[in-house]
N, C-alpha and C positions, 0 to 999 in steps of 0.2 A: 504494500500500500504506500503510495507517495506521501512524503512528509511535507507539511507546510513549513515555510521559513527555513529551509536548509541554507546554511550560510554560503552565499556565492555560487550555489549550484542549482540545477534543475534535475528532475528525475524524468527519464524517458523509458517507456515501455516497462515500467515497474521493476527494472533490474539495474539500471545504471543512472548515475548522476552526471550532469553536465555543467561545467563551470561557465560563468559569463564570458570569460576570455575565449573559451572555445567557440561559443556562439558567435562572437565577433569575427573570429578567423573564418568560420564556416560561411558566414554571411559575405565576408569580403572576397573569399575564393570565388563565389558565384557572381560577384560583381554587384551585389545588392547594397543599398545604403540603409542607414537608419530610417530614412523616410519611407523606403520600400517596406521595411519591416513594420513600421508604424501603420501603413495602409493595410497590410495583411492581418496584423494582430489587433488593431484598434487601440494600442497602448500609446501613451504619450512619448514624445521624443526624450524628455528628461528621465522618464521611468526606464526606457530602453537603454539609454546611455548609462545610467546609474547601475542597471543590472549587468551590462557588459563589463563595467569597471568594478563589479563585485562590491558595490556600495549600497545595494538595495536588495532586499529579499522579496521575491514575488509571491503573491497568493497562489494557492493551488489552481484556481481558475486561470490565472495569467500564465502559470507554468504550462498548462495544457495548450494555451494559445501559442506559446513559443515552440513547444514540441511539434505542434501541427505545422507551424511555419517551416521548421527545419525539415520535416519529413514530407510534407505535401508540397509546399511552395518551392523549396530548394531541392527536394528529391533525394535527400540523404537517407541512408538506412541506419538503424541503430548501430550496426557493426562499423560502418564508416565513421560515425561520430565517435565511437569508443576508441578506434585506432588513432584517429586524429587527436583526440584528447590525450591519449597516452603519450603521443609524440610531443605535444605542447607541454605537458607536465614534465617530461624528461629534459626539456630545455631550460627549466627554471634555474 
């Protein structure tokens, strides 16, 4: 079951958590802007920016919106997200 207010992360498919920084990289790879993500998720630009910079914890409802954006709009699979996140985390 997804947890609400995970610090700096989102849960995808009930198994994996995804960091705000990973979302930013995934969005950028596909050439999308925060404005594009705002239009798809209906979240405000300040909220999305704070989430990507891991300064804001999203509600469960908004976590679902971001997960749908990554999988439906950008076409990532959970496995692709997990691999990319592992790579990003190893570069810290």
